N, C-alpha and C positions, 0 to 999 in steps of 0.2 A: 735738217737743222739740228745743231748740237743743243742739248738741254743745258740750262743753267742750274747751278746749285741753288736750291731754295733756302730762304732765310729761316732761322729757328726763332720761334716766339714762345717763351715760357716752356722750353724743353720740347716743343712740338715742331714736326716738319710740316709746314703748311703750304698748300698750293695757293699762291696769291695772284690777284688780278690787277693788271695795269688798266688804266682808264680807256685805252684806245680800242680794244676788240669790240665788235658789234654783238657777238654771241656771248651770252652769259655762261661762264664756266661752272662746273660742279666743284664746290668747295669741299675738299677732303683733307682732314687733318689726321695724321696718324702719330700716336705716341711712340717715341723711340724706345724700344725695349731690347733686352739681350738677344742677340741673334736676329734682329729685325731685318726683314728681307726685301721690302719694297714690293715690286710688281711680280706677276706670274702666278702660278697655281698656289704658291705658298701664301701670298698676301702678307699683311703685316703680322708681327709677332703675336700680338694679343689675339688676333683672329685665329691664327694657327694654334695657339694655346687653348682656345675654346674648343676648337675641333678635336684636339687631343683629349680634352676632358670629356667630351661627348663620347669618344671611343672608349675611354676607360670606365665610363659608367656602364657600358655594355659588355666589355671584355676585361677579365681580370688581368691586372699587371702582376706578373710573377717574377720575383728575383731569385736567382739560383743559389746565392750564398751571402750570409751575413754572420759575422763573428762576435756579435754581441754577447752570447753566452760565455765565451772565454773572458771577455772584459769584466763581466759580473764576477767571475771566479777570481780574476786578477785583482780587482779593486775591492770587492766585498766578500770574498771567500764564499760565494754562493748564498749569502744571507739576504734573502729578498725583502726582509722587513725594512732594510735600509735602502731599498731601491724604489725610486718614485718614477716608474716608467711612464705614468700618465702626465707628468709635468714636463717642463722644458729643461732637459739635462744640460743645455748650454749655460744655465744659470745656477747649476748645483755642483758643488765639489763632490768627488774628484773629477767628474766628467767635464766640467767647465774649463779645466786647465789641461785636458788631455787631447793630444792630436789624434788619438785613436778612436775618439767617440763621434759617431755620426748619426745615431739612431735613437729615437724615442717615439712613443705612440703619436704624439702631436705631429711630428714631422712625417711619419709614415702615412698618416691621414692626408696631410698636405700634399705629399707625393703621390697620392692615390694608389698606394701599394695594396693589392688585394690578397697576395699570397707571398709568403716569405719562407725560404728554406733557412732554418737556423742551424748553424754548424755545431755538432757535437765533436769537439776537437780535443785530442790529447797530444802533447808535444812529442817529437821524435825521441827525445831523451827518455821517455817512458817506455819505449819499445823493449820487450823481453822483461819488463819490470811490472809496472802497475797500469799499463795502458788500458786494459779492459775495465778496471775499476774506475779510472778517471773518465772514460767514455760513458760508463753507466751513470756516473754522477752528473755529467753534462746533459745526458738525456733526461734524467730526473729533474734537473734545473729547468730545462725547456718546458717540460710538462707542468711543473709548478708555476712557472711564469704565466703560461697560458691560463691556468686555472685561476690565477689572481685577477685576471681581467676578462671575465666571461662575457661582458657586454661589448668587448672590443676585439677579442681574439677567440679562435676555435682551433683545437688540434685536428688536423686533417691528414688522412692517410690514403686518399684515392683521388683520381682525376675528377670524378663526379663530385667529390667533397669540395674541391676548389671552387667549382662553379656554383654549387649550392651555397657555400659560405659567402661568396661574392654577392649573391642576391640578397643576403641579409645585411650587408654593409660591414661585416666583420672581416678581420684579417685572418686568412687561412694560414695556420702555422704548421709547417712541415719540418721534419728532422732529417738532416743529412749527416752521416758519420764521415769525418774527414781524416782519411789515412787508414790504409789496410792493416797497419800494425795494431790498430785498435781491436781487431778480432783475435789477436793472440795465436794466429795460425790455427784457428779452430772454426770449422763450419757450424758447430753447435752454437758458438758465440754469435756468429753471423745470423743464424736463425733467430736467436733470442733478441738481437737488436731489431730485427724486423718485427717481431711480436710486440716490442715496446714502442713501435711507431716509426722507426727509421725507414726512409724510402729511397735513399741512395747511399752508396758507399763509394768514396773516392779511393781508388785502388792503392795509391800511395800518397804520402805527403812528400816533403822534400827529403825523404830518406828511403833507401831501399828497404823492402821487406824481404823475408826469406824466399818469397815467391814472385816478386815483381820489382822491376827497376824503376827508379824515380827519374825525373827530368834532369837532375844534376849530372847523370852519367852522359848526357848528350853534350855537355860543355867541353870546350877544348882542354885536352890534357887529362880528361877523366875516362874511366874505362867501365864497361858494363859489368854488373855483378852476375846477371843471369843471361841477359840478351833479350829481354822481353818478359813474357810470363812463363813460369815453370809449369810442370804438369799440374801441380796443386793450384797454381794461379788460374789455370784454365778451368779447374773444377770450381773455384770461387765464382767465376763468371757464370758458369752453367747453373750453379745453385742459386745465384741471384736471379737468373732467368726464371727458374722454377718458382721462386718465391714471389716474383713480381717486383723485385727491387732494382732500381735503376743503377746501371754501371756508370760511374763518373770517372772520366779520364784526365781531369785537371791534375797537374803535378806529375804525371807519369812520363816516362821516356817515349820517344817515337816508336821504337820496337814494341814496347808494351802496348801503345795505342793500336798498332797494327795487329798484334796477337789477339787483343780483346775484340777488335772488329771482325777478325776471322773466326772467333770462337762464339760470339754472342748470336743468339737467334732474335734478339730484340734490339731496338734502337738504343744507342748510347748517347751520353751527353758529356760535354765539358761544362761544369757548373760555373766556372769563373776563369776563363782564358780568353786570349785575343789572337790576332793574326800574326804569325811569324814573318810573313812577307813584309809587313810594315815595321815591326819591331822584333828583332831576332833573339828575343829572350827564349831560353829553353822552356819557359812556362807556356809559350804560345803554340799555336797549331799550324804546322806547315801546309802548304797548298795541296800536296798530294794526299794528306790526311783529310783535309776539307772535302776533297772529291770523294773519298771513301765514306765520309760521314753522310754525304748526300745519298750515296747508294744504300747505305745502312738505314737511312731514314732518321738519323740522329740530329743533334742540336749542339751548337756552340753558343754558350751564354757569355756575352762579352764582359770582360773585367775592366775596371776603371783605374787600377793602380798605375800611376805614371810610368814606373819602370817597365811595365808590360805594354804600355800604350805608346810612349815616345822614346823608350829606352833611356830615360833621364829622370831626374827628380821633379821635373815640371811637365805639365800637360794641360790641355784645354778640352772643353766639351767637343770642339771640332776634331781633335785627335781621336776621340772615341768614335765620332761619326765616321771617320775614315776607316776604322777597323770594322765597324758594322757594314759599311758599304763594300769593303773588300770581301768579307765573308759572304755577303749576299751575292756578289759577282761570281765567286768561285763555287760556292756550294748551293746557292739559290735562296730565295726569300723564305722558303719553308724550313730553313736549317740554321737560323740565327735567332738568338734571344738575349736576355739581359742577366748578368750575374756579377754585380758591381764589386762585391767583396768588402763592403763597408764594415767598419769596426775591426777589420783585420789588417788595416793599413794605416800608416801615419802621414801619408801624402795622398791628396786627391786632386783631380783636375779642376782648373778654374771653370766655374759654371756648373760643376757637379759636386758641390761641397758636402752634401749630405743626402739623406734619403728623400728629402722634399723636392729634389731637382729632376726626377725622372721626366715629368711632363715637359720641362725645358729641352731635354734631349730629343724627345719625340717631335716637339714643335720645330726644332732646328732641322730635323730630317725632312719635314714637310716643306722646307724652302725649295727643295729639289722637285722637279717634275717627275722624277723617278719614283717618288714615294706617294702612295695614296693612303687614305684612312684604313683601307683593308690591309695594306702592308703593315701599318703601324699596329693593327690588331694582332697580326701574326707575330711580329717581333715582341710585343708586350706580353702575350700569354697564349695565344692560340697554338703556336708551334709547340710549346711545352706540353699543353694539354693533349695534343695529338700524340706526342711521344709517350706520355704517361699512359694514355689509353692503349697504345700499341704494346707497351711493356705488360700491361695487365692482360691484354688479349693473348700474348704468348704464354703467360702464367696460366690462364684459363684453358688454353689448348693443351698444355702439358698436364694439367689436372685431369682433363678428359681422357688423356692417354694413360692416366695412372702412373705418371713418372714419379718415382719415389725419391725421398730425400737422399742425397749422396752420403754414403757412409764415410766416416772419418778414416781416410787412408792416405797417408802422406809419405811420399818417397823420401828416403833417408837424405838425399841431397837437398831437399827442401827444408827439412827441419834443422840442418846443420848450418844454414846460411846466417850471416850476421849483417847488420846494417853498417855500411861504410860511408854513408852519406849524411853528414851532420850539418845542419844549416839553421842558424838561430836568428835570421832576419824576420821581416814581416810574415805573418801567417798566411798570406795570400797564396 
């Protein structure tokens, strides 16, 4: 028998009873919500949302990339006395009128975010000039911001620290340096960034460094500068392994991805990238690299920027779901995470408007029988914690073997290179 469409009463989908049947039915009313799914393992949206919240109480939700620090520099010149992070920035100028603003403490709490990598970013135009200084200033900004909100945030530098901070109800704040040009072709600077709390380095931004090619060289009509990682670039990866610093491959070219995977002894991440098979942006990860990431034990943290998700200026939450599912299918459930890229983009998917919406994404995934609460826990944070633990284990093993810091020794061809790849679009 074909089912009839049920009437809506006051916004509710209600199972109604005609007078004829002899057996009393069970009356069940379900409020229609975003992504509501009806029957099956998912159940209705509110029920799935509660299941997600129960998971996130136990497992930290970790996002791999947020560009709020650069917005503070852009809008407030890093003057935190004028920054009211604990308020609703949607109601405060200049944030209220900016398409680039998606983050404040209130919405982070609503989104149940337990750990956030804050980006210490310097633009490509600063390469060979003041990139090191700008990055130091951004690291200082992140540390000062955390210190201003000690009841809500804590600076964290280890996998164990994420879990410990989660149990206190605070937001674990981690630092990621975005763009290899930030180290000024100096392993000494890299080591000092680590000492200041940086726990990943994105090997390039959207510009080549003297030792690594960026994603732009993969685009039609463009040519590689190096063809992946140079000798010095491989030394950067090895020194990051020794330090216990995560290698981030978002923004790099495919040959650079493959060289880093062949060089690193530890798992690697993409802090904010999506699946190239669905959207062929050069910022996304092709399937053969996804397969290598699975072998490496690494992680792709899915970005939300519409141009990476739908290859257009518009996208929806369901488009992001498609990328998550594709990466899961190719690399496996243990190798997918979340790296939205909020505050570094001026366009966001419908349904994922700001940092408060992560639970809606997870609740939508639970519509499918393929997704369990255990899978959501892995996607939300357990996968990243595993990667971070393994990176630290490689560091500890190298320490036991008394592996020494790599001396600064740069081949001439590495220090002569210049950046040919200038791109001034969104910082994602």
